[in-house]
Phi, psi and omega in degrees: 000152178236156181229137167263139183218161175233132174250147171259127181269168180303326180271014180072007175283165181245141179236131179252145178201182177216153185197170172267333187228100186299312181298312178301317183293322178297316178299319179296319181294322183276349180281171177262010182281187185274351187278347178281162181288141179301323181304330187273355179297127181082007181238020184260153008279155177251156181232135177284117183249350183197146174201154177226147181258140179226150182281345180213165184291328181298310181299316180294321178295317179298322178291319178301311180299319180296310186288327181298335181279344182287153170291160183301324180301320179289324175294320178299320179295322177298314178297319180296323180298316180297320181294328181286334183271000000 
């Protein structure tokens, strides 16, 4: 399984990504090592606020590309929808 996810950063910005292991990826992003995204440097700690599960890497990547193009307001609505359900 693959996952598309959204993180909330310390500065309240949102970061989108994809992975096979949500918990491990979150730990990588919050660590001081090289495996976290450059965008997140100085924006830690981050919190996972949304995720979706996909059967293959292609579908997860397509979703990541789609959502990254959205304005922040639309991403926030997606996060809020998940919290309501």
